[in-house]
C-alpha positions as CSV (number, residue, x, y, z in Angstrom):
1,M,0.0,-0.2,0.3
2,N,1.4,3.4,-1.0
3,D,1.9,6.3,1.4
4,D,-1.4,8.1,0.1
5,A,-3.2,5.0,0.5
6,T,-2.1,4.8,3.9
7,R,-2.8,7.8,4.9
8,Y,-6.3,7.6,3.7
9,K,-6.8,4.6,5.4
10,E,-5.4,6.2,8.7
11,Y,-8.0,8.9,8.0
12,L,-11.0,6.7,7.5
13,Q,-9.9,4.9,10.6
14,K,-9.9,7.9,12.9
15,K,-13.1,9.1,11.2
16,L,-14.8,6.3,12.3
17,L,-13.5,6.3,15.9
18,S,-15.8,7.0,19.0
19,E,-14.8,8.3,22.4
20,T,-16.2,5.5,24.0
21,W,-14.4,2.4,22.1
22,K,-10.7,4.7,21.5
23,H,-9.0,2.5,23.7
24,L,-9.4,-0.8,21.8
25,F,-7.7,0.8,19.1
26,T,-4.2,2.0,20.3
27,P,-0.6,0.8,19.9
28,E,-0.6,-0.5,23.6
29,N,-3.8,-2.1,23.1
30,A,-2.0,-4.1,20.1
31,A,1.1,-4.8,22.7
32,K,-0.9,-5.7,25.3
33,M,-2.6,-8.5,22.7
34,M,0.9,-9.2,21.6
35,D,2.3,-10.4,25.1
36,S,2.3,-13.6,26.3
37,E,-0.6,-13.4,28.8
38,G,-2.6,-11.9,26.0
39,L,-2.5,-14.5,23.7
40,A,-3.0,-17.2,26.2
41,E,-6.2,-15.3,27.5
42,H,-7.5,-15.7,23.7
43,A,-6.6,-18.9,23.4
44,T,-8.6,-19.6,27.0
45,Q,-11.8,-17.6,25.8
46,V,-12.1,-19.5,22.2
47,G,-11.9,-22.9,24.4
48,E,-8.5,-24.2,22.4
49,N,-5.5,-25.7,23.9
50,A,-3.7,-23.0,25.0
51,A,0.0,-23.8,24.9
52,I,-0.7,-24.7,21.3
53,L,-2.7,-22.0,20.1
54,V,-0.1,-19.5,21.7
55,N,2.2,-20.7,19.8
56,W,0.4,-20.8,16.5
57,Q,-0.8,-16.8,17.1
58,R,2.9,-16.0,17.7
59,E,4.0,-17.7,14.4
60,R,1.0,-15.5,12.5
61,L,1.8,-12.5,14.2
62,R,5.6,-12.6,13.2
63,N,4.9,-10.4,10.4
64,F,2.6,-8.1,12.0
65,A,3.6,-4.3,11.1
66,P,0.9,-2.1,11.9
67,D,1.1,0.9,9.2
68,T,-1.1,2.9,11.1
69,P,-1.6,3.8,14.8
70,F,-5.1,2.1,14.7
71,E,-4.5,-1.5,13.6
72,Q,-5.0,-4.4,16.1
73,P,-3.3,-7.9,15.9
74,D,-6.9,-9.5,15.9
75,V,-7.6,-8.7,12.3
76,A,-3.9,-10.9,11.7
77,L,-4.9,-13.7,13.8
78,F,-8.4,-14.4,13.3
79,F,-9.0,-12.8,9.7
80,Q,-6.5,-12.8,7.6
81,P,-6.1,-16.7,7.6
82,I,-10.4,-16.9,6.8
83,M,-9.3,-14.3,3.9
84,G,-6.5,-16.6,2.5
85,R,-8.9,-19.4,2.2
86,I,-11.5,-17.2,0.4
87,D,-8.8,-15.9,-2.0
88,N,-7.7,-19.3,-3.1
89,A,-11.1,-20.2,-3.6
90,A,-12.0,-17.3,-5.7
91,K,-8.9,-18.4,-8.1
92,R,-9.7,-21.7,-7.9
93,I,-13.5,-20.9,-9.8
94,G,-12.2,-17.8,-11.7
95,F,-13.8,-15.2,-9.5
96,N,-10.9,-13.4,-8.1
97,P,-10.2,-9.4,-8.5
98,L,-7.3,-8.3,-10.8
99,N,-6.2,-6.1,-7.8
100,S,-5.5,-6.9,-4.5
101,V,-7.4,-7.2,-1.7
102,S,-6.0,-6.0,1.2
103,L,-7.4,-6.3,5.3
104,A,-7.2,-3.5,7.3
105,T,-8.7,-2.8,11.2
106,S,-12.0,-1.6,11.4
107,T,-12.6,1.3,14.3
108,D,-16.3,1.1,13.9
109,V,-17.6,-1.5,16.5
110,G,-20.4,-2.6,14.5
111,P,-20.8,-6.0,13.1
112,S,-20.7,-5.1,9.5
113,P,-17.2,-4.8,7.7
114,S,-16.9,-2.6,5.1
115,T,-15.1,-2.0,1.7
116,L,-12.9,0.6,0.1
117,S,-12.3,0.1,-3.5
118,T,-10.0,2.2,-5.9
119,S,-8.4,1.7,-9.4
120,T,-5.5,0.3,-7.4
121,G,-6.6,-2.3,-5.1
122,H,-9.4,-2.9,-2.4
123,T,-9.5,-2.6,1.2
124,I,-12.0,-4.4,3.7
125,F,-12.4,-3.1,7.0
126,I,-12.9,-5.5,9.6
127,G,-12.2,-6.4,13.4
128,I,-13.5,-6.7,16.9
129,G,-17.1,-5.5,16.1
130,T,-17.4,-8.4,13.5
131,G,-15.6,-10.9,15.5
132,K,-17.5,-10.4,19.1
133,F,-20.7,-10.1,17.2
134,C,-20.3,-13.3,15.4
135,N,-18.3,-15.1,18.5
136,A,-20.9,-14.1,20.9
137,W,-24.0,-14.9,18.7
138,A,-22.6,-18.3,17.9
139,K,-22.5,-19.2,21.6
140,A,-25.9,-17.9,22.3
141,Y,-27.7,-19.8,19.1
142,L,-25.6,-23.1,20.1
143,G,-26.6,-22.6,23.9
144,V,-30.3,-22.6,23.0
145,A,-29.6,-25.8,20.4
146,R,-28.0,-27.6,23.0
147,A,-31.3,-27.3,25.3
148,I,-33.2,-28.6,22.0
149,W,-31.5,-30.9,19.9
150,T,-29.4,-34.1,21.7
151,P,-26.3,-34.7,19.9
152,G,-26.3,-37.7,17.8
153,K,-29.9,-37.4,17.0
154,E,-31.7,-35.7,13.8
155,I,-32.3,-32.2,14.7
156,T,-35.9,-30.8,14.1
157,K,-37.0,-26.9,13.2
158,P,-38.3,-26.0,16.8
159,T,-40.8,-24.0,17.6
160,V,-41.2,-20.7,19.7
161,D,-42.7,-22.6,22.8
162,Q,-39.7,-24.9,22.3
163,V,-37.6,-22.3,22.5
164,R,-39.1,-20.6,25.6
165,A,-39.0,-24.0,27.5
166,T,-35.3,-24.0,27.1
167,F,-34.9,-21.4,29.8
168,A,-36.2,-23.6,32.5
169,K,-33.8,-26.4,31.4
170,D,-31.0,-24.6,30.2
171,P,-31.0,-20.9,30.3
172,D,-27.6,-19.6,29.3
173,G,-28.4,-19.2,25.6
174,L,-31.4,-17.5,26.1
175,Y,-30.2,-15.4,28.8
176,V,-26.9,-14.3,26.6
177,A,-29.4,-13.9,23.0
178,F,-31.1,-11.3,25.8
179,R,-28.2,-9.7,26.7
180,L,-27.0,-9.3,23.0
181,A,-30.3,-7.7,21.6
182,V,-30.7,-5.4,24.7
183,N,-26.8,-4.0,24.6
184,F,-27.2,-3.7,20.5
185,G,-30.6,-2.0,21.0
186,L,-29.0,0.5,23.4
187,N,-25.5,0.7,22.0
188,E,-25.5,-0.7,18.5
189,T,-23.2,-3.0,18.9
190,V,-22.0,-6.1,21.2
191,V,-18.6,-5.4,22.2
192,G,-18.7,-4.9,25.8
193,V,-21.1,-7.6,26.6
194,D,-19.3,-10.1,29.1
195,D,-20.7,-13.9,29.0
196,L,-20.5,-16.5,31.3
197,M,-21.9,-19.2,29.3
198,R,-20.5,-22.9,30.3
199,G,-18.7,-25.1,27.4
200,D,-18.1,-28.4,26.9
201,A,-16.1,-30.4,23.9
202,I,-19.0,-30.7,21.7
203,F,-20.3,-27.2,22.5
204,D,-17.2,-25.8,21.5
205,S,-16.5,-27.7,18.6
206,H,-19.9,-27.0,17.1
207,K,-19.1,-23.2,18.3
208,A,-15.8,-23.1,16.2
209,H,-17.8,-24.3,13.3
210,L,-20.5,-22.0,13.8
211,L,-18.3,-19.2,14.2
212,D,-16.5,-19.8,11.0
213,S,-18.8,-20.1,8.9
214,M,-20.7,-16.8,9.9
215,E,-17.3,-14.9,9.8
216,M,-16.6,-16.6,6.3
217,F,-20.0,-15.4,4.8
218,A,-19.0,-11.4,6.3
219,L,-15.8,-11.5,4.6
220,A,-17.1,-13.5,1.5
221,H,-19.5,-10.8,0.9
222,E,-17.0,-7.9,1.2
223,Y,-14.9,-9.7,-1.2
224,V,-17.1,-10.0,-3.4
225,H,-17.7,-6.3,-3.5
226,C,-14.5,-6.0,-4.5
227,V,-14.9,-8.3,-7.6
228,A,-18.1,-6.5,-8.4
229,H,-16.4,-3.1,-8.3
230,E,-13.9,-4.3,-11.0
231,R,-16.3,-6.6,-13.4
232,Y,-19.6,-4.4,-13.3
233,P,-18.7,-1.0,-13.8
234,V,-22.8,0.0,-13.3
235,M,-22.4,-1.1,-9.5
236,R,-19.7,1.7,-8.8
237,G,-20.5,5.1,-7.5
238,I,-24.1,6.4,-6.2
239,L,-26.6,3.8,-7.0
240,T,-30.5,3.7,-7.5
241,R,-32.5,1.7,-4.7
242,E,-32.9,-1.3,-7.2
243,R,-29.1,-1.4,-8.5
244,A,-28.2,-1.4,-4.8
245,F,-30.7,-4.4,-4.0
246,E,-29.0,-6.1,-7.1
247,L,-25.8,-5.5,-6.0
248,E,-26.1,-6.9,-2.5
249,T,-28.0,-10.1,-3.5
250,I,-24.7,-10.6,-6.0
251,C,-22.5,-10.3,-2.8
252,D,-24.8,-12.5,-0.8
253,I,-25.0,-15.6,-3.3
254,F,-21.3,-15.4,-4.3
255,G,-20.3,-14.9,-0.9
256,V,-22.2,-17.9,0.3
257,R,-20.8,-19.7,-2.9
258,L,-17.1,-18.6,-1.8
259,S,-18.0,-19.8,1.8
260,Q,-18.9,-23.2,0.5
261,E,-15.6,-23.2,-1.9
262,S,-13.4,-21.9,1.1
263,T,-14.6,-24.8,3.2
264,D,-11.2,-26.5,4.4
265,D,-12.6,-29.0,6.9
266,I,-15.3,-31.3,5.3
267,S,-17.2,-31.8,8.9
268,N,-18.0,-28.2,9.3
269,K,-21.2,-28.9,7.1
270,L,-22.6,-25.3,8.3
271,S,-20.9,-23.5,5.3
272,L,-21.4,-26.0,3.0
273,A,-25.4,-25.5,3.9
274,G,-25.4,-21.6,3.8
275,I,-26.3,-21.8,7.6
276,G,-23.1,-19.5,8.7
277,A,-25.1,-16.9,6.0
278,V,-28.4,-17.3,7.4
279,M,-27.5,-17.1,10.9
280,F,-25.5,-14.1,10.8
281,L,-28.4,-12.6,8.7
282,R,-30.8,-13.3,11.4
283,A,-28.4,-12.0,14.2
284,M,-28.2,-8.9,12.4
285,E,-32.2,-8.6,11.8
286,I,-32.8,-9.6,15.6
287,S,-30.3,-6.6,16.6
288,T,-31.6,-4.0,14.1
289,L,-35.2,-4.9,15.4
290,A,-34.0,-4.5,18.8
291,R,-32.4,-1.3,18.2
292,S,-35.7,0.5,16.4
293,L,-37.5,-0.5,19.9
294,F,-35.0,2.0,22.2
295,V,-34.5,4.5,19.4
296,K,-37.0,6.2,17.2
297,S,-35.8,7.5,14.2
298,E,-37.2,8.3,10.9
299,P,-37.4,5.8,8.3
300,T,-34.6,5.9,5.9
301,S,-34.2,4.1,2.3
302,S,-31.4,0.9,3.0
303,S,-29.1,-0.1,0.6
304,H,-29.8,-3.8,1.7
305,P,-32.8,-5.8,0.6
306,P,-35.1,-7.1,3.8
307,I,-33.5,-9.7,5.3
308,E,-36.3,-12.3,4.6
309,D,-35.5,-11.5,0.6
310,R,-32.2,-11.7,1.3
311,I,-32.3,-15.4,3.3
312,A,-35.0,-16.6,0.5
313,D,-32.7,-15.8,-2.3
314,I,-29.7,-17.8,-0.4
315,K,-32.1,-20.7,0.1
316,K,-33.5,-20.8,-3.2
317,M,-29.4,-20.9,-4.4
318,I,-28.4,-23.9,-1.8
319,E,-31.3,-26.0,-3.2
320,A,-30.6,-25.5,-6.5
321,T,-27.0,-25.8,-6.3
322,A,-27.1,-28.9,-3.9
323,G,-26.4,-32.5,-5.1
324,P,-29.0,-35.1,-5.4
325,K,-27.2,-37.1,-2.3
326,T,-27.0,-34.3,-0.1
327,R,-30.1,-31.9,-1.6
328,D,-32.4,-33.5,1.4
329,F,-29.8,-33.0,4.4
330,V,-28.4,-29.4,3.1
331,T,-32.0,-28.3,3.0
332,H,-33.4,-29.9,6.3
333,S,-30.1,-28.5,8.2
334,L,-30.8,-25.0,7.0
335,D,-34.4,-25.2,7.4
336,C,-34.0,-26.0,11.3
337,Y,-31.2,-23.7,12.1
338,D,-33.2,-21.1,10.5
339,G,-36.4,-21.9,12.5
340,L,-34.1,-22.1,15.5
341,A,-33.2,-18.7,14.9
342,V,-36.6,-17.3,13.7
343,S,-38.7,-18.8,16.8
344,L,-35.8,-17.2,19.1
345,K,-36.3,-13.6,17.5
346,T,-40.1,-13.7,18.3
347,L,-39.5,-14.9,21.9
348,L,-36.5,-12.1,22.1
349,L,-38.2,-9.1,20.8
350,A,-41.1,-9.8,23.0
351,L,-38.7,-10.1,26.0
352,V,-36.8,-7.0,25.0
353,F,-40.2,-5.1,24.6
354,V,-41.4,-5.8,27.9
355,K,-38.2,-4.6,29.4
356,R,-37.5,-1.7,27.2
357,D,-39.2,0.9,29.6
358,K,-37.2,-0.6,32.7
359,L,-33.8,-0.8,31.3
360,L,-34.4,2.8,29.9
361,A,-35.2,3.8,33.0
362,Q,-32.4,2.5,34.7
363,S,-29.9,4.1,31.8
364,F,-28.5,0.8,30.9
365,K,-24.6,0.8,29.6
366,A,-22.3,-1.6,28.7
367,P,-19.9,-2.3,30.5
368,L,-16.3,-2.0,29.7
369,P,-15.5,-4.0,26.4
370,S,-13.3,-7.2,26.9
371,D,-11.0,-7.6,24.0
372,E,-12.6,-11.6,23.6
373,K,-12.5,-12.6,19.8
């Protein structure tokens, strides 16, 4: 990246930085994350063998050389490996951009990455906002699923009543999901929400797969924006609402396709079935609807199609491209996971609505943010 591009990147990072979260994007915080204790803390949080993961992290960060004061090592640790898989997959199927795509730390603590495309290259801004969002919602989803589905048995599409019943059996998932919805409703981020959900070997394995598939889709979607910028000149600049919807649909569909092609662990059927994409979008839907319960604002013209339409298009694509031997399994799995998310959405929004006035009266504020992945 040349000096002008680096300066512009730094300008954008500074512009998006808020006073509340600026301590997360300092050289001091980066140094803290890179020391042995910081790496061990991250390793423990993601449920892996700490010693093995710390060595892997050190190797991954060997060439970490921040070119702005805001760059943080979690991008190199967690998103660069995913980016490498996406880029390799895109090259295999002939859907890669001609110009290079680089990652930069996003100082926006919201869940969505963003892309800057120029005539010489592309930069995807991503970081703790996306990582925390995917990680926390993966835990919440699977905390609820753990109370409904029995390991080793065929999963079924849960109802709202079945999700509600999990609170008596195993309240962890529903409790974490409620806190995520409320925190986003008040603060437009889930950074700062500490969860105490207990884990186990099966839960940690499933969570790792769901987290990977959600982050994979979020990053692949932005990667397709880079491709679209080069291949489709009509998709550049200020777009009409219809054209913007068309662009986002392209990024969703090909984002799922790249996620499928990037799955290097065949046991992670979640990416193959498009489940990571659907669960990410459902978490976005729950979050934005919760936000609307706390903040009254004038309706604006969105550049994205309704979530329901986006998920319907993804489901059509999955069903149309699945092989005859896997189609029934893939569509059933996708329907069950989406059913869990939809039932959870119905229950959560009702709970948030009931508690809204009390939470506002108490002037609820997020705790100090952790740097958990």
